[in-house]
C-alpha positions in Angstrom: 144.0 45.4 108.4 147.3 44.4 106.7 148.0 48.0 105.8 147.3 49.1 109.4 149.7 46.5 110.8 152.4 47.5 108.3 151.9 51.1 109.1 152.2 50.4 112.9 155.4 48.4 112.4 156.8 51.2 110.2 155.9 53.8 112.8 157.5 51.7 115.6 160.6 51.2 113.5 160.8 54.9 112.7 160.3 56.0 116.3 163.3 53.8 117.2 165.3 55.7 114.6 163.9 59.1 115.2 163.0 59.5 118.9 160.7 62.5 118.6 159.8 62.3 122.3 163.4 63.3 123.0 163.0 66.6 121.1 162.3 69.7 123.1 161.6 73.2 121.9 165.2 74.2 122.1 166.2 71.5 119.6 163.3 72.2 117.2 163.2 76.0 117.1 166.6 76.6 115.4 165.3 74.6 112.4 162.1 76.6 111.9 161.7 79.3 109.3 160.1 82.0 111.4 159.3 85.5 110.1 159.4 88.3 112.6 155.9 89.6 112.7 156.4 92.3 115.3 159.4 93.8 113.5 157.1 94.2 110.5 154.3 95.6 112.6 156.6 98.3 113.9 156.7 99.7 110.3 152.9 100.1 110.0 151.4 103.4 110.9 148.8 103.5 113.7 145.2 103.2 112.6 143.4 106.6 112.4 139.7 105.9 112.6 139.0 109.4 111.4 140.8 108.9 108.1 138.2 108.8 105.3 140.1 106.2 103.3 139.6 103.7 106.2 135.8 104.4 106.5 134.9 101.4 104.3 136.2 99.3 107.2 136.1 101.3 110.4 132.5 102.6 109.9 131.1 99.4 108.4 128.4 97.9 110.5 129.8 94.4 110.2 133.2 95.4 111.3 132.1 97.3 114.3 129.9 94.4 115.4 132.7 91.9 114.8 135.1 94.0 116.8 132.8 94.3 119.8 131.0 90.9 119.8 133.1 88.1 121.3 130.8 85.5 119.6 131.2 86.8 116.1 133.8 84.5 114.7 135.4 85.2 111.3 135.6 88.5 109.3 137.1 88.9 105.8 138.3 92.2 104.4 138.7 92.3 100.6 140.2 95.3 98.9 143.3 97.2 97.7 146.3 97.1 100.0 146.6 100.9 100.2 143.1 101.3 101.7 144.0 100.5 105.3 143.8 96.7 105.7 147.3 96.3 107.1 146.7 99.2 109.5 143.4 97.6 110.7 145.2 94.2 111.0 147.9 95.7 113.2 145.4 97.5 115.3 143.3 94.4 115.9 146.4 92.4 116.8 147.5 95.0 119.4 144.0 95.3 120.9 143.5 91.5 121.0 146.9 91.0 122.7 146.0 93.5 125.4 142.8 91.4 126.1 144.5 88.0 125.9 146.2 88.2 129.3 144.6 85.2 130.9 146.0 81.7 130.7 145.1 79.5 127.7 144.6 82.6 125.5 146.6 83.2 122.3 146.7 85.6 119.4 148.3 84.2 116.2 149.1 86.6 113.4 150.8 86.6 110.1 151.5 89.2 107.5 152.0 87.3 104.2 154.3 90.0 102.9 156.9 88.9 105.6 157.5 85.5 103.9 160.4 85.3 101.5 161.6 82.5 99.2 164.9 82.5 101.1 163.1 81.2 104.1 161.2 78.5 102.2 157.7 78.4 100.8 155.1 80.7 102.3 153.2 77.7 103.6 156.2 76.6 105.5 157.0 80.1 106.9 153.3 80.5 107.9 153.2 77.1 109.8 156.5 77.6 111.5 155.8 81.2 112.5 152.4 80.3 114.0 154.0 77.3 115.8 156.5 79.7 117.3 153.8 82.1 118.5 151.8 79.2 120.0 154.8 78.1 122.1 155.6 81.7 123.1 152.0 82.2 124.4 152.0 78.8 126.3 153.5 77.8 129.6 157.1 76.5 129.6 156.0 73.0 130.5 153.7 72.8 127.4 156.5 73.8 125.0 157.9 70.2 124.8 154.5 68.7 124.3 153.7 71.2 121.5 157.1 70.5 119.8 156.8 66.7 119.9 153.1 66.8 118.8 154.1 68.9 115.7 156.9 66.6 114.8 155.0 63.4 115.4 152.2 64.5 113.1 154.8 65.2 110.3 156.4 61.9 111.0 153.1 60.1 110.5 152.8 61.8 107.1 156.2 60.5 106.2 155.0 57.0 107.1 151.7 57.4 105.1 153.6 58.5 102.1 156.3 55.7 102.6 159.2 58.2 102.8 161.3 56.1 105.1 164.5 55.8 103.3 165.6 59.3 104.3 165.9 58.3 107.9 169.1 56.5 108.7 170.2 54.8 111.9 172.9 56.8 113.6 171.7 60.2 112.3 172.0 62.9 114.9 168.8 64.3 116.4 169.1 67.7 114.7 169.6 65.9 111.3 166.5 63.8 112.0 164.5 66.9 112.9 165.5 68.6 109.7 164.4 65.5 107.7 161.0 65.4 109.5 160.4 69.1 108.7 161.0 68.5 105.0 157.5 67.8 103.9 155.3 69.1 101.0 153.2 72.2 101.8 149.9 70.3 101.8 151.0 68.2 104.8 151.7 71.2 107.1 148.2 72.2 108.2 147.4 69.0 110.0 150.6 69.2 112.1 149.8 72.9 112.9 146.2 71.9 114.0 147.5 69.1 116.2 150.1 71.4 117.8 147.4 74.0 118.5 145.2 71.4 120.1 148.1 70.2 122.2 148.5 73.8 123.6 144.9 73.5 124.8 144.1 77.1 123.9 140.6 78.1 125.1 140.5 81.6 123.6 142.1 81.8 120.2 142.3 84.7 117.8 143.9 84.5 114.3 144.8 87.5 112.1 146.2 86.8 108.6 146.9 89.8 106.4 147.5 90.0 102.7 146.4 86.5 101.5 147.1 87.3 97.9 147.0 84.3 95.5 149.0 83.3 92.5 149.0 79.9 91.0 151.7 78.3 93.1 150.2 79.6 96.3 146.9 77.8 96.1 148.1 75.1 98.5 148.9 77.8 101.1 145.4 79.2 100.8 144.0 75.7 101.1 146.1 75.2 104.3 144.6 78.4 105.8 141.1 77.2 104.9 141.7 73.8 106.6 143.5 75.2 109.6 140.8 77.8 110.3 138.0 75.3 109.6 139.4 72.9 112.2 140.1 75.7 114.8 136.5 77.0 114.5 135.3 73.7 115.8 138.2 72.9 118.2 138.6 76.2 120.1 135.8 77.0 122.6 136.3 80.8 121.8 137.5 81.7 118.4 137.8 84.9 116.3 139.5 85.4 113.0 140.3 88.3 110.6 141.6 87.9 107.0 142.6 90.5 104.5 143.0 89.9 100.8 143.0 91.5 97.4 139.7 91.2 95.5 140.2 87.9 93.8 137.7 85.3 92.3 139.9 82.4 93.2 140.2 83.5 96.8 136.4 83.9 97.0 136.0 80.3 95.8 138.4 78.9 98.4 138.0 81.1 101.5 134.3 81.7 100.8 133.6 78.2 102.0 134.4 79.3 105.6 131.6 80.6 107.8 132.6 84.2 107.7 131.3 87.7 106.9 133.0 89.5 104.0 133.4 93.3 103.7 134.4 94.2 100.1 135.8 97.5 99.1 133.3 99.8 97.3 130.5 97.5 98.1 129.4 98.9 101.5 125.9 98.5 102.8 123.3 100.9 101.3 122.8 103.8 103.5 126.1 103.6 105.3 127.4 106.8 103.6 124.5 108.7 105.2 125.7 107.4 108.6 129.1 108.9 108.0 127.6 112.4 108.0 125.5 111.8 111.0 128.3 110.6 113.3 
């Protein structure tokens, strides 16, 4: 009870120093590290379903069912990068965007290869890029709500971790926003979840390409796991596609999600026969 009272007083004090309710999208967006996903997609060749090297995906039973069934939630492709995964990801993004024309529908997508250290950690670029896509697919009157929800969630993390000394009375609003955004990677997923919920998306699709793990990126993969796990239960209609290299660590982390995995060179028995019958 004492801690709760102290936390409440800290939050009220911090809100008086950092008026996040005054922050609109135009103030927040210049401080985000956003990677241009469509510019990257423009460099990817169109998917050729008749190309044999793609058959392990395009003629796989699980893939064709996931592609056509709106109730099939998450699919995970695991294989070499040069075997068509980025082409399939780009194709699914385009096809899903064409269908997501009704209000409260959104397609979020991220090619991990677009994140650079110059922009910040991959977890930061991922969260900021998806936040930008959420706002772009929402109505103008929701943009401020989404922005303030994201910042408020991060501000609550600063309070929980007692990082209050960085906020000074008299700081400009842009300076305060930069300070709020400066959080460890493992605190980003909750803010992204809250912002997505604030957008009230009814039909949500997420495509994440090239989730390749090295030691320092485990927090990023954990963020993906937590974000997708929360969205599966929060969004009335939800679909997801992930692509990764074949990796034991990834299997241990992402394998906890309720998803179907298609692994390169481990197609269903009998599928090769189907290739010659089509």
